[in-house]
C-alpha positions as CSV (number, residue, x, y, z in Angstrom):
1,X,-22.4,-54.6,-50.2
2,X,-23.2,-57.0,-47.4
3,X,-21.7,-60.3,-46.4
4,X,-25.0,-61.9,-45.4
5,X,-25.9,-62.3,-49.1
6,X,-22.4,-63.6,-49.8
7,X,-22.8,-66.1,-47.1
8,X,-26.1,-67.4,-48.4
9,X,-24.7,-67.6,-51.9
10,X,-21.6,-69.4,-50.7
11,X,-23.5,-72.1,-48.9
12,X,-26.1,-72.5,-51.6
13,X,-23.5,-72.7,-54.2
14,X,-22.1,-75.9,-52.9
15,X,-25.4,-77.6,-53.5
16,X,-24.8,-77.2,-57.3
17,X,-23.8,-80.8,-57.8
18,X,-27.3,-82.0,-56.8
19,X,-29.4,-79.2,-58.3
20,X,-27.6,-77.1,-60.8
21,X,-24.4,-76.5,-62.6
22,X,-23.6,-73.0,-61.3
23,X,-20.4,-72.7,-59.1
24,X,-19.4,-69.2,-57.9
25,X,-15.8,-67.9,-57.7
26,X,-15.0,-67.9,-54.0
27,X,-11.3,-67.4,-54.4
28,X,-11.4,-64.2,-52.3
29,X,-11.9,-66.4,-49.2
30,X,-8.9,-67.8,-47.4
31,X,-8.4,-71.6,-46.9
32,X,-9.0,-73.5,-43.7
33,X,-5.9,-74.2,-41.6
34,X,-4.6,-77.8,-41.0
35,X,-7.0,-78.3,-38.2
36,X,-10.0,-77.1,-40.1
37,X,-10.3,-73.8,-38.3
38,X,-10.8,-70.3,-39.6
39,X,-10.5,-66.7,-38.4
40,X,-13.2,-65.3,-36.0
41,X,-16.5,-64.8,-37.9
42,X,-15.8,-67.5,-40.4
43,X,-16.4,-71.3,-40.6
44,X,-14.7,-74.0,-42.6
45,X,-16.6,-75.5,-45.6
46,X,-14.9,-78.8,-45.2
47,X,-15.7,-80.2,-48.7
48,X,-13.9,-77.2,-50.3
49,X,-11.4,-76.4,-47.5
50,X,-12.2,-72.7,-47.6
51,X,-13.4,-70.3,-44.9
52,X,-16.8,-68.7,-45.5
53,X,-18.6,-66.1,-43.4
54,X,-20.5,-67.5,-40.4
55,X,-24.1,-66.5,-40.8
56,X,-24.6,-66.9,-37.0
57,X,-22.2,-64.0,-36.5
58,X,-24.2,-60.7,-36.4
59,X,-21.3,-58.4,-37.4
60,X,-21.0,-60.4,-40.6
61,X,-24.6,-61.4,-41.3
62,X,-26.8,-58.9,-39.5
63,X,-30.6,-58.8,-40.0
64,X,-30.3,-55.4,-41.6
65,X,-27.9,-56.6,-44.3
66,X,-28.7,-55.5,-47.8
67,X,-29.1,-57.6,-50.9
68,X,-25.7,-57.1,-52.3
69,X,-23.4,-60.1,-52.1
70,X,-20.1,-58.1,-52.2
71,X,-17.8,-57.3,-49.3
72,X,-18.6,-54.3,-47.1
73,X,-16.4,-51.3,-46.5
74,X,-13.5,-51.5,-44.1
75,X,-13.7,-49.6,-40.8
76,X,-11.1,-49.4,-37.9
77,X,-11.6,-49.2,-34.2
78,X,-11.0,-47.6,-31.8
79,X,-12.2,-44.2,-33.0
80,X,-10.1,-42.4,-30.4
81,X,-6.6,-43.4,-29.2
82,X,-6.0,-43.5,-25.4
83,X,-3.7,-40.9,-23.9
84,X,0.0,-41.8,-23.9
85,X,2.8,-40.5,-21.7
86,X,6.4,-40.0,-22.9
87,X,8.9,-42.6,-21.8
88,X,6.2,-44.9,-20.6
89,X,5.1,-48.2,-22.4
90,X,2.1,-47.7,-24.6
91,X,-0.2,-50.1,-26.6
92,X,-3.4,-49.9,-28.5
93,X,-4.9,-52.8,-30.6
94,X,-6.5,-51.7,-33.8
95,X,-9.5,-53.8,-34.9
96,X,-10.8,-53.8,-38.5
97,X,-14.4,-54.6,-39.5
98,X,-15.9,-55.3,-42.9
99,X,-14.4,-56.8,-46.0
100,X,-12.8,-60.2,-45.7
101,X,-10.5,-61.1,-42.9
102,X,-7.9,-61.6,-41.7
103,X,-6.5,-58.0,-42.1
104,X,-3.1,-56.5,-42.6
105,X,-2.1,-53.2,-41.1
106,X,0.8,-50.9,-42.0
107,X,1.9,-47.3,-41.5
108,X,0.5,-45.1,-44.3
109,X,3.3,-44.1,-46.7
110,X,4.5,-40.5,-47.2
111,X,3.4,-37.8,-47.4
112,X,1.6,-39.1,-44.3
113,X,3.4,-38.1,-41.1
114,X,5.6,-40.8,-39.5
115,X,4.6,-42.5,-36.3
116,X,5.6,-40.8,-33.1
117,X,9.3,-41.6,-32.3
118,X,9.4,-44.8,-30.3
119,X,6.2,-46.4,-31.5
120,X,5.8,-49.2,-34.1
121,X,2.8,-50.7,-35.9
122,X,2.8,-54.4,-36.6
123,X,0.9,-56.4,-39.3
124,X,-1.7,-57.5,-36.8
125,X,-2.6,-53.9,-35.9
126,X,-0.8,-53.5,-32.6
127,X,0.5,-50.0,-32.1
128,X,3.1,-50.2,-29.3
129,X,6.4,-49.0,-27.9
130,X,7.6,-46.1,-25.7
131,X,6.9,-42.7,-27.1
132,X,10.0,-40.5,-26.8
133,X,8.6,-37.0,-27.0
134,X,5.5,-35.2,-25.8
135,X,3.1,-33.6,-28.3
136,X,0.0,-34.2,-30.4
137,X,0.5,-36.6,-33.3
138,X,-1.6,-37.5,-36.3
139,X,-1.3,-41.2,-36.9
140,X,-2.4,-42.5,-40.4
141,X,-2.8,-46.3,-40.8
142,X,-3.6,-48.4,-43.8
143,X,-5.6,-51.6,-43.5
144,X,-6.0,-54.2,-46.2
145,X,-8.3,-57.2,-46.3
146,X,-8.2,-60.6,-48.1
147,X,-10.7,-59.8,-50.9
148,X,-9.7,-60.3,-54.5
149,X,-8.8,-57.7,-55.4
150,X,-8.0,-56.5,-51.8
151,X,-9.9,-53.7,-50.3
152,X,-7.7,-51.0,-48.7
153,X,-8.7,-48.2,-46.3
154,X,-6.7,-45.4,-44.7
155,X,-7.7,-44.0,-41.3
156,X,-6.3,-41.1,-39.3
157,X,-6.3,-40.8,-35.5
158,X,-5.0,-38.2,-33.1
159,X,-2.6,-39.4,-30.5
160,X,-1.9,-37.1,-27.5
161,X,1.4,-37.8,-25.7
162,X,1.7,-35.9,-22.5
163,X,5.0,-34.8,-20.9
164,X,6.2,-37.1,-18.1
165,X,6.1,-35.5,-14.7
166,X,9.4,-35.5,-12.8
167,X,10.8,-33.9,-9.6
168,X,13.5,-31.8,-11.1
169,X,15.4,-31.4,-7.8
170,X,17.9,-30.4,-6.8
171,X,18.5,-34.0,-5.6
172,X,21.0,-32.7,-3.1
173,X,19.6,-29.7,-1.4
174,X,21.7,-26.7,-0.3
175,X,23.4,-27.1,3.0
176,X,21.6,-25.7,6.0
177,X,23.4,-23.9,8.8
178,X,22.2,-25.0,12.2
179,X,20.3,-22.3,14.0
180,X,20.1,-20.1,10.8
181,X,17.2,-19.3,8.6
182,X,17.1,-21.7,5.6
183,X,15.5,-21.5,2.2
184,X,15.7,-23.9,-0.7
185,X,13.3,-24.4,-3.7
186,X,12.3,-27.7,-5.3
187,X,11.0,-27.7,-8.9
188,X,9.3,-30.1,-11.3
189,X,9.2,-30.6,-15.0
190,X,6.8,-32.1,-17.4
191,X,3.2,-32.9,-16.5
192,X,0.5,-30.2,-16.9
193,X,1.8,-27.6,-14.5
194,X,-0.1,-26.7,-11.3
195,X,2.5,-28.6,-9.3
196,X,1.8,-29.4,-5.7
197,X,4.6,-30.7,-3.5
198,X,4.5,-32.6,-0.2
199,X,6.5,-35.0,1.9
200,X,5.6,-38.5,0.7
201,X,3.6,-40.7,3.1
202,X,5.3,-43.3,5.3
203,X,8.9,-42.0,4.8
204,X,11.4,-39.9,6.6
205,X,10.8,-36.3,7.5
206,X,13.0,-33.2,6.9
207,X,15.2,-32.0,9.7
208,X,13.1,-30.6,12.6
209,X,12.1,-27.0,12.0
210,X,12.1,-27.2,8.2
211,X,8.8,-27.3,6.3
212,X,8.0,-28.1,2.7
213,X,5.4,-25.8,1.2
214,X,3.0,-26.8,-1.6
215,X,4.9,-24.6,-4.1
216,X,8.2,-26.5,-3.4
217,X,9.9,-24.1,-1.1
218,X,11.6,-25.5,1.9
219,X,12.0,-23.0,4.7
220,X,12.5,-22.7,8.5
221,X,15.3,-23.0,11.0
222,X,16.7,-26.2,12.4
223,X,19.0,-27.0,15.2
224,X,19.6,-30.5,14.0
225,X,23.0,-31.5,12.6
226,X,24.3,-34.1,10.1
227,X,22.9,-35.7,7.0
228,X,19.2,-36.1,6.3
229,X,17.2,-37.7,3.5
230,X,13.4,-37.8,2.7
231,X,11.0,-38.5,-0.1
232,X,9.3,-35.6,-1.9
233,X,6.1,-36.1,-3.9
234,X,4.7,-33.8,-6.6
235,X,1.3,-34.0,-8.2
236,X,0.4,-32.1,-11.4
237,X,-2.9,-30.5,-12.5
238,X,-3.7,-33.0,-15.3
239,X,-6.8,-35.2,-15.4
240,X,-5.9,-37.9,-14.6
241,X,-3.1,-36.4,-12.5
242,X,0.5,-37.6,-12.7
243,X,2.4,-38.3,-9.5
244,X,6.2,-38.4,-9.2
245,X,8.4,-39.1,-6.1
246,X,12.1,-38.5,-5.6
247,X,14.4,-38.9,-2.6
248,X,16.4,-35.8,-1.8
249,X,19.2,-35.3,0.7
250,X,20.8,-32.5,2.6
251,X,23.4,-31.7,5.3
252,X,22.9,-29.5,8.4
253,X,26.3,-28.0,9.3
254,X,27.7,-25.5,11.7
255,X,27.7,-21.9,10.3
256,X,31.1,-21.6,8.6
257,X,33.3,-18.6,9.1
258,X,34.9,-18.6,5.6
259,X,33.0,-18.2,2.4
260,X,31.7,-21.4,0.8
261,X,29.0,-22.7,-1.5
262,X,25.7,-23.7,0.2
263,X,24.4,-25.0,-3.1
264,X,25.3,-28.7,-3.6
265,X,23.6,-29.6,-6.9
266,X,21.5,-28.1,-9.7
267,X,17.9,-29.1,-10.7
268,X,17.3,-30.8,-14.0
269,X,16.0,-28.8,-16.9
270,X,13.5,-29.7,-19.6
271,X,13.9,-28.8,-23.3
272,X,11.9,-25.7,-24.2
273,X,10.8,-25.1,-20.6
274,X,11.8,-22.0,-18.6
275,X,14.4,-22.7,-15.9
276,X,15.2,-20.6,-12.8
277,X,17.4,-21.5,-9.9
278,X,19.0,-19.4,-7.2
279,X,22.6,-20.3,-6.2
280,X,23.3,-19.9,-2.4
281,X,26.4,-19.2,-0.2
282,X,27.3,-19.6,3.4
283,X,27.6,-17.5,5.4
284,X,24.8,-15.5,3.9
285,X,25.6,-12.0,2.8
286,X,25.5,-9.4,0.1
287,X,28.2,-8.2,-2.3
288,X,28.7,-11.6,-3.9
289,X,30.0,-11.9,-7.4
290,X,29.4,-15.1,-9.4
291,X,31.3,-16.3,-12.4
292,X,31.6,-19.1,-14.9
293,X,35.3,-19.8,-15.3
294,X,35.1,-23.2,-16.9
295,X,32.6,-25.4,-18.7
296,X,29.2,-24.2,-19.9
297,X,25.6,-24.1,-19.0
298,X,23.0,-25.5,-21.5
299,X,22.5,-23.4,-24.6
300,X,19.8,-20.9,-23.8
301,X,20.6,-20.8,-20.1
302,X,22.8,-18.2,-18.4
303,X,24.2,-17.0,-15.1
304,X,23.5,-13.6,-13.6
305,X,26.9,-12.7,-12.1
306,X,25.3,-10.2,-9.7
307,X,22.5,-12.3,-8.2
308,X,23.7,-15.9,-8.8
309,X,20.4,-16.7,-10.5
310,X,20.7,-19.3,-13.3
311,X,17.8,-18.9,-15.8
312,X,16.7,-19.3,-19.4
313,X,15.1,-21.8,-21.7
314,X,17.2,-24.8,-22.6
315,X,17.2,-25.4,-26.4
316,X,19.2,-28.6,-26.5
317,X,19.2,-31.9,-24.5
318,X,22.2,-33.3,-22.8
319,X,24.4,-33.3,-19.7
320,X,26.3,-30.1,-19.1
321,X,29.2,-29.6,-16.6
322,X,30.5,-26.2,-15.5
323,X,32.6,-24.6,-12.8
324,X,31.0,-21.7,-11.0
325,X,33.1,-19.1,-9.1
326,X,32.0,-17.1,-6.0
327,X,33.7,-14.1,-4.6
328,X,32.8,-11.7,-1.7
329,X,35.7,-9.3,-2.3
330,X,37.8,-10.9,0.3
331,X,38.0,-14.6,-0.6
332,X,37.0,-16.7,-3.6
333,X,35.8,-20.3,-4.0
334,X,34.8,-22.5,-6.9
335,X,32.5,-25.5,-7.3
336,X,31.7,-27.8,-10.2
337,X,28.1,-28.7,-11.0
338,X,26.3,-30.9,-13.5
339,X,22.9,-30.0,-15.1
340,X,20.8,-32.5,-17.1
341,X,18.4,-31.2,-19.7
342,X,15.8,-33.9,-20.5
């Protein structure tokens, strides 16, 4: 069924008063607006105040059109949805072709899967919003034209939502003791893995003697003292790659005589992603015992009381506060930490 024939019939039909008595039913076409305008691809037949297909428009009246005067089947573009990133604004404009415009779009009813959380579809075919969770979603959309009766078509598209890349931290690095070997590890979450760290261009540098490796390890020996802050950049292995930057801070102090925590903060975790972080003490030494006297780590994450390693796979989002104890057999200290699981 092609519109070119319908167009010819519509125009010829309105010569009926002079040449014949046949008048077709054109009720499936919408009326012209107050200014005599119509939707794209249509022209106003002023004498009847209805919008008929414009035969000068190839999509509606192509040279290869068949002889049938009925409406053509509905199709929807784009055929492939662009990549989305969680927690970042997203928009794609759906465009229908065929049938009789203008068109109305809506989310396909159950049992079709719902739209990804954070996205909405409006009547004009704009799918937009901020996707809340990474994953691959099947999006089913219904489009309806203005034929009488209306033509309805349902299409399905895959929508990939990638995980947002972040520098997990720790945002406040472990204290360094001046003149003593130092080690701290930065981590990242989200993205596509294959993380590569470096000091961001144009900013401050770490204390002299400390170097950030591509894997996120900060090592070396510094004789500086006092507070320092610098920007860290991480790039993932995706195509196109994501880039994230975070400012981190640290203190360089004199080597303490009494036992104390070197660790100042914990890196963020990500739901369903393995988590590993090594707690540190000053002065360095063996025979430490770690404990969790108050609060709790995220469900799925635990503390090794012999090594001070926090590890596991978080199974719930949220902010978790805990008190961690440290003992070397002579003295004991405690510190309170907060860990966010995103």
